LOVO-762780 format. One line per 8 residues: number of its first residue (from 0); their letters; for each residue x, y, z of N, C-alpha, C, CB. Coordinates in nm, 4 decimals, padded with zeros to 6 digits. Glycine has a CB too. Example, Ala and Ser with C-alpha at 12.3 -4.5 7.8 and 13.67 -1.06 7.14 Angstrom:
2
0 = AS = 01.3190 -00.5690 00.7800 01.2300 -00.4500 00.7800 01.3200 -00.3300 00.7800 01.1308 -00.4473 00.9046 ~ 01.2850 -00.2250 00.7080 01.3670 -00.1060 00.7140 01.2900 00.0030 00.7870 01.4084 -00.0598 00.5725;
END
This chain:
130
0 = MQGIKKDI = -04.1895 -01.6523 -03.6665 -04.1829 -01.5080 -03.6616 -04.0729 -01.4553 -03.7528 -04.1604 -01.4612 -03.5189 ~ -03.9612 -01.5278 -03.7555 -03.8474 -01.4863 -03.8383 -03.8876 -01.4832 -03.9865 -03.7265 -01.5820 -03.8170 ~ -03.9661 -01.5820 -04.0332 -04.0091 -01.5874 -04.1731 -04.0960 -01.4684 -04.2106 -04.0847 -01.7162 -04.1997 ~ -04.1818 -01.4255 -04.1221 -04.2683 -01.3094 -04.1473 -04.1841 -01.1840 -04.1618 -04.3716 -01.2916 -04.0336 ~ -04.0848 -01.1676 -04.0742 -03.9975 -01.0510 -04.0811 -03.9222 -01.0480 -04.2139 -03.8984 -01.0510 -03.9635 ~ -03.8729 -01.1638 -04.2604 -03.8038 -01.1705 -04.3885 -03.8976 -01.1322 -04.5024 -03.7470 -01.3109 -04.4114 ~ -04.0233 -01.1787 -04.4975 -04.1211 -01.1448 -04.6013 -04.1482 -00.9950 -04.6045 -04.2520 -01.2211 -04.5785 ~ -04.1591 -00.9342 -04.4874 -04.1828 -00.7898 -04.4799 -04.0621 -00.7140 -04.5337 -04.2129 -00.7467 -04.3344;
8 = DLANRIRA = -03.9407 -00.7569 -04.4969 -03.8194 -00.6932 -04.5482 -03.8119 -00.7035 -04.6997 -03.6952 -00.7563 -04.4853 ~ -03.8440 -00.8206 -04.7541 -03.8415 -00.8397 -04.8989 -03.9448 -00.7492 -04.9663 -03.8681 -00.9876 -04.9345 ~ -04.0642 -00.7430 -04.9121 -04.1680 -00.6570 -04.9690 -04.1251 -00.5103 -04.9672 -04.2995 -00.6743 -04.8920 ~ -04.0620 -00.4670 -04.8591 -04.0145 -00.3286 -04.8506 -03.9044 -00.3011 -04.9525 -03.9636 -00.2985 -04.7095 ~ -03.8152 -00.3989 -04.9730 -03.7103 -00.3806 -05.0742 -03.7689 -00.3722 -05.2139 -03.6090 -00.4947 -05.0676 ~ -03.8685 -00.4561 -05.2430 -03.9330 -00.4520 -05.3750 -04.0004 -00.3171 -05.3960 -04.0364 -00.5666 -05.3896 ~ -04.0706 -00.2668 -05.2955 -04.1343 -00.1348 -05.3068 -04.0303 -00.0261 -05.3317 -04.2147 -00.1025 -05.1793 ~ -03.9168 -00.0347 -05.2643 -03.8114 00.0654 -05.2820 -03.7545 00.0595 -05.4235 -03.6991 00.0444 -05.1788;
16 = IHAHTDPP = -03.7357 -00.0609 -05.4758 -03.6852 -00.0743 -05.6131 -03.7836 -00.0113 -05.7106 -03.6615 -00.2234 -05.6492 ~ -03.9123 -00.0429 -05.6976 -04.0126 00.0136 -05.7876 -04.0236 00.1645 -05.7734 -04.1474 -00.0500 -05.7620 ~ -04.0052 00.2147 -05.6543 -04.0119 00.3599 -05.6338 -03.9014 00.4306 -05.7109 -04.0018 00.3938 -05.4843 ~ -03.7884 00.3640 -05.7307 -03.6752 00.4250 -05.8007 -03.6768 00.3968 -05.9498 -03.5456 00.3760 -05.7418 ~ -03.7463 00.2935 -05.9942 -03.7410 00.2578 -06.1355 -03.8683 00.2925 -06.2103 -03.7132 00.1115 -06.1500 ~ -03.9809 00.2992 -06.1439 -04.1058 00.3318 -06.2124 -04.1198 00.4822 -06.2243 -04.2270 00.2722 -06.1381 ~ -04.1345 00.5349 -06.3476 -04.1536 00.6785 -06.3627 -04.2853 00.7226 -06.2983 -04.1510 00.7175 -06.5114 ~ -04.2946 00.8493 -06.2626 -04.4195 00.9007 -06.2066 -04.5363 00.8799 -06.3030 -04.4051 01.0494 -06.1727;
24 = KAFQELTD = -04.6552 00.8638 -06.2487 -04.7736 00.8387 -06.3301 -04.8392 00.9668 -06.3819 -04.8737 00.7600 -06.2503 ~ -04.8147 01.0799 -06.3172 -04.8772 01.2054 -06.3584 -04.8154 01.2561 -06.4891 -04.8628 01.3117 -06.2475 ~ -04.8928 01.3307 -06.5669 -04.8406 01.3939 -06.6877 -04.7374 01.4985 -06.6485 -04.9547 01.4579 -06.7712 ~ -04.6240 01.4963 -06.7144 -04.5265 01.6026 -06.6930 -04.5459 01.7080 -06.8013 -04.3804 01.5467 -06.6944 ~ -04.5263 01.8323 -06.7643 -04.5384 01.9420 -06.8609 -04.4042 01.9624 -06.9297 -04.5854 02.0737 -06.7914 ~ -04.4053 01.9576 -07.0630 -04.2851 01.9850 -07.1404 -04.2843 02.1319 -07.1782 -04.2774 01.8951 -07.2667 ~ -04.1668 02.1891 -07.1905 -04.1522 02.3298 -07.2250 -04.1577 02.3467 -07.3762 -04.0203 02.3867 -07.1689 ~ -04.2438 02.4374 -07.4220 -04.2515 02.4700 -07.5642 -04.1230 02.5419 -07.6039 -04.3774 02.5578 -07.5960;
32 = APLISWDV = -04.0536 02.4886 -07.7029 -03.9257 02.5434 -07.7479 -03.9023 02.4953 -07.8908 -03.8075 02.5002 -07.6529 ~ -03.8058 02.5541 -07.9618 -03.7763 02.5048 -08.0973 -03.7432 02.3552 -08.0982 -03.6597 02.5836 -08.1577 ~ -03.6752 02.3072 -07.9945 -03.6496 02.1642 -07.9764 -03.7055 02.1245 -07.8403 -03.4957 02.1306 -07.9872 ~ -03.8060 02.0389 -07.8397 -03.8745 01.9996 -07.7173 -03.8092 01.8725 -07.6642 -04.0271 01.9782 -07.7423 ~ -03.7647 01.8770 -07.5384 -03.7007 01.7599 -07.4788 -03.7962 01.6917 -07.3814 -03.5700 01.7999 -07.4069 ~ -03.7727 01.5591 -07.3630 -03.8615 01.4785 -07.2794 -03.7778 01.3719 -07.2103 -03.9765 01.4138 -07.3637 ~ -03.7627 01.3837 -07.0804 -03.6925 01.2847 -06.9997 -03.7982 01.1953 -06.9363 -03.6010 01.3525 -06.8905 ~ -03.8101 01.0714 -06.9837 -03.9172 00.9851 -06.9356 -03.8990 00.9409 -06.7910 -03.9276 00.8645 -07.0233;
40 = SNGLSAYV = -03.7817 00.9649 -06.7317 -03.7678 00.9339 -06.5897 -03.8552 01.0274 -06.5060 -03.6202 00.9449 -06.5460 ~ -03.9020 01.1365 -06.5668 -03.9956 01.2280 -06.5009 -04.1403 01.1972 -06.5345 -03.9644 01.3704 -06.5392 ~ -04.1633 01.0961 -06.6165 -04.2985 01.0546 -06.6518 -04.3072 01.0093 -06.7959 -04.3961 01.1673 -06.6275 ~ -04.3750 00.8969 -06.8164 -04.3945 00.8436 -06.9513 -04.5091 00.9124 -07.0239 -04.4203 00.6942 -06.9452 ~ -04.5884 00.9876 -06.9522 -04.6953 01.0667 -07.0130 -04.6598 01.2135 -06.9973 -04.8345 01.0351 -06.9483 ~ -04.6771 01.2884 -07.1064 -04.6390 01.4292 -07.1036 -04.7363 01.5102 -07.1877 -04.4943 01.4484 -07.1543 ~ -04.7330 01.6420 -07.1666 -04.8117 01.7306 -07.2508 -04.7317 01.8571 -07.2782 -04.9476 01.7644 -07.1845 ~ -04.7654 01.9199 -07.3889 -04.7050 02.0483 -07.4238 -04.8132 02.1346 -07.4890 -04.5810 02.0295 -07.5198;
48 = ILTGSVTR = -04.8112 02.2620 -07.4557 -04.8996 02.3591 -07.5204 -04.8133 02.4414 -07.6140 -04.9746 02.4505 -07.4153 ~ -04.8418 02.4342 -07.7427 -04.7644 02.5069 -07.8435 -04.8156 02.6496 -07.8492 -04.7740 02.4384 -07.9837 ~ -04.7262 02.7457 -07.8313 -04.7700 02.8848 -07.8136 -04.7356 02.9775 -07.9291 -04.7102 02.9397 -07.6895 ~ -04.6796 02.9273 -08.0359 -04.6485 03.0134 -08.1498 -04.6586 02.9341 -08.2779 -04.5085 03.0752 -08.1360 ~ -04.6917 02.9988 -08.3866 -04.7095 02.9306 -08.5146 -04.5744 02.9099 -08.5823 -04.8040 03.0108 -08.6065 ~ -04.4993 02.8136 -08.5313 -04.3670 02.7827 -08.5864 -04.3498 02.6317 -08.5928 -04.2539 02.8474 -08.5009 ~ -04.2475 02.5893 -08.6650 -04.2131 02.4473 -08.6706 -04.1222 02.4147 -08.5538 -04.1450 02.4106 -08.8057 ~ -04.1530 02.3065 -08.4852 -04.0734 02.2614 -08.3716 -04.0249 02.1203 -08.3977 -04.1546 02.2678 -08.2402;
56 = GLLAPTNV = -03.9230 02.0829 -08.3245 -03.8741 01.9461 -08.3295 -03.8882 01.8819 -08.1933 -03.7283 01.9414 -08.3764 ~ -03.9263 01.7553 -08.1945 -03.9286 01.6771 -08.0715 -03.7995 01.5972 -08.0679 -04.0554 01.5834 -08.0635 ~ -03.7215 01.6153 -07.9638 -03.6012 01.5338 -07.9469 -03.6431 01.3945 -07.9017 -03.5025 01.5986 -07.8442 ~ -03.5646 01.2944 -07.9350 -03.5951 01.1587 -07.8893 -03.5993 01.1577 -07.7373 -03.4903 01.0563 -07.9424 ~ -03.7038 01.1007 -07.6792 -03.7097 01.0931 -07.5335 -03.5861 01.0250 -07.4763 -03.8352 01.0187 -07.4893 ~ -03.5432 01.0712 -07.3614 -03.4239 01.0156 -07.2965 -03.4639 00.9241 -07.1813 -03.3318 01.1289 -07.2452 ~ -03.3686 00.8423 -07.1404 -03.3859 00.7475 -07.0296 -03.4958 00.6455 -07.0567 -03.4170 00.8224 -06.9016 ~ -03.5067 00.6008 -07.1829 -03.6049 00.4981 -07.2184 -03.5397 00.3608 -07.2131 -03.6644 00.5244 -07.3590;
64 = EDGDFGTL = -03.6224 00.2610 -07.1923 -03.5785 00.1219 -07.1914 -03.6716 00.0417 -07.2807 -03.5762 00.0640 -07.0465 ~ -03.6207 -00.0695 -07.3345 -03.7057 -00.1567 -07.4157 -03.8332 -00.1897 -07.3393 -03.6307 -00.2864 -07.4547 ~ -03.9456 -00.1775 -07.4077 -04.0745 -00.2060 -07.3463 -04.1443 -00.0841 -07.2902 -04.0570 -00.3053 -07.2387 ~ -04.0754 00.0296 -07.2793 -04.1416 00.1518 -07.2337 -04.2437 00.1969 -07.3371 -04.0384 00.2638 -07.2072 ~ -04.3469 00.2618 -07.2899 -04.4447 00.3229 -07.3794 -04.4781 00.4607 -07.3247 -04.5735 00.2345 -07.3932 ~ -04.5073 00.5525 -07.4151 -04.5335 00.6893 -07.3717 -04.6447 00.7539 -07.4509 -04.4088 00.7723 -07.3830 ~ -04.6966 00.8607 -07.3958 -04.8038 00.9372 -07.4584 -04.7711 01.0851 -07.4467 -04.9416 00.9052 -07.3934 ~ -04.7818 01.1541 -07.5589 -04.7611 01.2987 -07.5618 -04.8891 01.3659 -07.6092 -04.6413 01.3366 -07.6538;
72 = KIEQGMGN = -04.9450 01.4490 -07.5227 -05.0647 01.5278 -07.5554 -05.0167 01.6651 -07.6017 -05.1635 01.5396 -07.4311 ~ -05.0585 01.7030 -07.7223 -05.0155 01.8304 -07.7817 -05.1379 01.9192 -07.7982 -04.9434 01.8083 -07.9196 ~ -05.1334 02.0378 -07.7384 -05.2442 02.1324 -07.7526 -05.1984 02.2521 -07.8336 -05.2971 02.1776 -07.6143 ~ -05.2818 02.2913 -07.9290 -05.2532 02.4082 -08.0123 -05.2921 02.5345 -07.9352 -05.3297 02.4004 -08.1489 ~ -05.1926 02.6122 -07.8981 -05.2202 02.7376 -07.8288 -05.2516 02.8502 -07.9262 -05.1021 02.7763 -07.7416 ~ -05.1785 02.8559 -08.0378 -05.1956 02.9628 -08.1369 -05.2493 02.9111 -08.2701 -05.0634 03.0338 -08.1597 ~ -05.2378 02.7829 -08.2953 -05.2850 02.7242 -08.4207 -05.1765 02.7175 -08.5260 -05.4017 02.8028 -08.4739 ~ -05.1938 02.6247 -08.6206 -05.1050 02.6070 -08.7365 -04.9618 02.5705 -08.7001 -05.1036 02.7323 -08.8180;
80 = DTLTLPGS = -04.9401 02.5010 -08.5904 -04.8064 02.4574 -08.5520 -04.7742 02.3235 -08.6167 -04.7943 02.4474 -08.3989 ~ -04.6473 02.2991 -08.6414 -04.6030 02.1685 -08.6898 -04.4981 02.1139 -08.5938 -04.5460 02.1782 -08.8350 ~ -04.4810 01.9831 -08.5996 -04.3870 01.9171 -08.5115 -04.3093 01.8145 -08.5929 -04.4595 01.8505 -08.3910 ~ -04.1781 01.8263 -08.5911 -04.0920 01.7295 -08.6590 -04.0468 01.6262 -08.5571 -03.9691 01.7995 -08.7263 ~ -04.0609 01.4997 -08.5945 -04.0218 01.3908 -08.5056 -03.8799 01.3460 -08.5363 -04.1191 01.2727 -08.5185 ~ -03.8104 01.2918 -08.4368 -03.6745 01.2429 -08.4616 -03.6758 01.1195 -08.5515 -03.6043 01.2105 -08.3289 ~ -03.5629 01.0900 -08.6127 -03.5516 00.9770 -08.7043 -03.5786 00.8424 -08.6387 -03.4155 00.9755 -08.7652 ~ -03.5693 00.8340 -08.5074 -03.5948 00.7082 -08.4375 -03.7438 00.6795 -08.4203 -03.5278 00.7105 -08.3022;
88 = FNVVNGGA = -03.8305 00.7718 -08.4637 -03.9753 00.7520 -08.4569 -04.0244 00.6941 -08.5893 -04.0485 00.8857 -08.4246 ~ -04.0835 00.5757 -08.5846 -04.1469 00.5144 -08.7007 -04.2977 00.5271 -08.6810 -04.1030 00.3633 -08.7188 ~ -04.3613 00.6073 -08.7667 -04.5028 00.6382 -08.7501 -04.5866 00.5411 -08.8332 -04.5323 00.7849 -08.7908 ~ -04.6979 00.4952 -08.7751 -04.7877 00.4016 -08.8420 -04.8240 00.4518 -08.9833 -04.9157 00.3813 -08.7575 ~ -04.8482 00.3595 -09.0733 -04.8848 00.3860 -09.2136 -04.7727 00.4536 -09.2911 -05.0095 00.4727 -09.2197 ~ -04.6493 00.4227 -09.2554 -04.5355 00.4707 -09.3324 -04.4966 00.6144 -09.3074 -04.5634 00.4544 -09.4740 ~ -04.5528 00.6756 -09.2054 -04.5204 00.8155 -09.1782 -04.3905 00.8303 -09.1022 -04.6318 00.8808 -09.1007 ~ -04.3263 00.9416 -09.1213 -04.2043 00.9752 -09.0486 -04.1804 01.1237 -09.0679 -04.0813 00.8902 -09.0977;
96 = GAVTLTAA = -04.0859 01.1779 -08.9942 -04.0537 01.3191 -09.0110 -04.1584 01.4090 -08.9505 -04.0374 01.3517 -09.1562 ~ -04.2006 01.5100 -09.0246 -04.2993 01.6056 -08.9736 -04.4385 01.5447 -08.9758 -04.2970 01.7355 -09.0561 ~ -04.5106 01.5634 -08.8668 -04.6502 01.5206 -08.8630 -04.7370 01.6441 -08.8773 -04.6833 01.4431 -08.7310 ~ -04.8484 01.6277 -08.9441 -04.9417 01.7386 -08.9615 -05.0376 01.7388 -08.8435 -05.0190 01.7276 -09.0971 ~ -05.0264 01.8409 -08.7636 -05.1122 01.8538 -08.6464 -05.2416 01.9234 -08.6845 -05.0406 01.9310 -08.5340 ~ -05.3440 01.9040 -08.6022 -05.4691 01.9755 -08.6228 -05.4424 02.1243 -08.6039 -05.5804 01.9250 -08.5251 ~ -05.4889 02.2065 -08.6972 -05.4508 02.3479 -08.7011 -05.5316 02.4380 -08.6076 -05.4645 02.3984 -08.8403 ~ -05.6510 02.3993 -08.5700 -05.7394 02.4878 -08.4944 -05.6859 02.5176 -08.3546 -05.8775 02.4263 -08.4841;
104 = IGSIDIIS = -05.6979 02.6417 -08.3125 -05.6582 02.6823 -08.1778 -05.7373 02.5999 -08.0758 -05.6816 02.8356 -08.1562 ~ -05.6670 02.5473 -07.9768 -05.7306 02.4691 -07.8709 -05.7465 02.3211 -07.9030 -05.8639 02.5264 -07.8410 ~ -05.7177 02.2812 -08.0262 -05.7327 02.1391 -08.0591 -05.6207 02.0577 -07.9945 -05.7327 02.1181 -08.2126 ~ -05.6477 01.9303 -07.9798 -05.5534 01.8407 -07.9124 -05.5225 01.7226 -08.0026 -05.6100 01.7921 -07.7766 ~ -05.3943 01.6912 -08.0164 -05.3473 01.5733 -08.0874 -05.2672 01.4893 -07.9874 -05.2604 01.6123 -08.2136 ~ -05.2667 01.3586 -08.0086 -05.1973 01.2706 -07.9156 -05.1054 01.1764 -07.9923 -05.2980 01.1907 -07.8302 ~ -04.9793 01.1740 -07.9510 -04.8807 01.0827 -08.0064 -04.8522 00.9771 -07.8995 -04.7491 01.1586 -08.0503 ~ -04.8625 00.8507 -07.9392 -04.8321 00.7399 -07.8481 -04.7237 00.6535 -07.9106 -04.9596 00.6550 -07.8171;
112 = WVYTDSKF = -04.6371 00.5979 -07.8258 -04.5286 00.5152 -07.8775 -04.4950 00.4020 -07.7826 -04.4054 00.5994 -07.9027 ~ -04.4335 00.2999 -07.8394 -04.3710 00.1932 -07.7620 -04.2266 00.1863 -07.8107 -04.4469 00.0534 -07.7790 ~ -04.1340 00.1655 -07.7179 -03.9920 00.1660 -07.7513 -03.9369 00.0246 -07.7489 -03.9135 00.2554 -07.6544 ~ -03.8788 -00.0169 -07.8608 -03.8098 -00.1448 -07.8690 -03.7163 -00.1427 -07.9891 -03.9107 -00.2625 -07.8794 ~ -03.6103 -00.2197 -07.9835 -03.5130 -00.2278 -08.0935 -03.4571 -00.0899 -08.1293 -03.5780 -00.2913 -08.2175 ~ -03.4378 -00.0032 -08.0289 -03.3847 00.1331 -08.0474 -03.4748 00.2209 -08.1338 -03.2466 00.1266 -08.1099 ~ -03.6027 00.1879 -08.1420 -03.6999 00.2649 -08.2216 -03.8225 00.2955 -08.1362 -03.7414 00.1867 -08.3507 ~ -03.8864 00.4057 -08.1705 -04.0148 00.4435 -08.1121 -04.1217 00.4114 -08.2171 -04.0176 00.5972 -08.0698;
120 = WTTIGLNF = -04.2000 00.3066 -08.1939 -04.3070 00.2675 -08.2861 -04.4296 00.3498 -08.2473 -04.3369 00.1106 -08.2803 ~ -04.4734 00.4343 -08.3400 -04.5566 00.5496 -08.3054 -04.6910 00.5506 -08.3778 -04.4823 00.6767 -08.3365 ~ -04.7941 00.5921 -08.3051 -04.9247 00.6223 -08.3646 -04.9596 00.7651 -08.3277 -05.0361 00.5222 -08.3157 ~ -05.0467 00.8259 -08.4073 -05.0917 00.9618 -08.3774 -05.2426 00.9686 -08.3942 -05.0211 01.0660 -08.4690 ~ -05.3067 01.0294 -08.2959 -05.4514 01.0550 -08.3015 -05.4712 01.2051 -08.3155 -05.5258 00.9994 -08.1735 ~ -05.5521 01.2428 -08.4107 -05.5708 01.3855 -08.4409 -05.7070 01.4367 -08.3995 -05.5513 01.4104 -08.5880 ~ -05.7092 01.5644 -08.3671 -05.8316 01.6423 -08.3498 -05.9210 01.5936 -08.2372 -05.9088 01.6417 -08.4762 ~ -05.8631 01.5814 -08.1195 -05.9419 01.5560 -07.9989 -05.9914 01.6928 -07.9511 -05.8567 01.4805 -07.8862;
128 = TP = -06.0959 01.7431 -08.0110 -06.1448 01.8769 -07.9788 -06.2235 01.8718 -07.8482 -06.2328 01.9332 -08.0941 ~ -06.1805 01.9523 -07.7496 -06.2508 01.9508 -07.6202 -06.3884 02.0131 -07.6296 -06.1695 02.0238 -07.5150;
END
């Protein structure tokens, strides 16, 4: 009986550790601003709706650890928005800096990354038109 109780206690401790270290699974909403911030402790998946035709910057996500991966869904609210990525983002095919988003109102672009070696290794999918 004592061994079963120890197993249950261990399982409960493991669940408690994961509850504190695993970010939420739901998409978190990021606030549209000149500099968009993203704290991954609130979720590794996020979305933002861009509401004005201006250039914005994405700040490097905070509270990341080696091996984390994230997804950012970007929806064009007004169209013709641009997004500048931080220097720690290395975009596939030699891209870096500003990414060209799909210009049409309502279109969706998705940025995905994996974090390792203090870098965000990044891909971008364009024009997921609903």
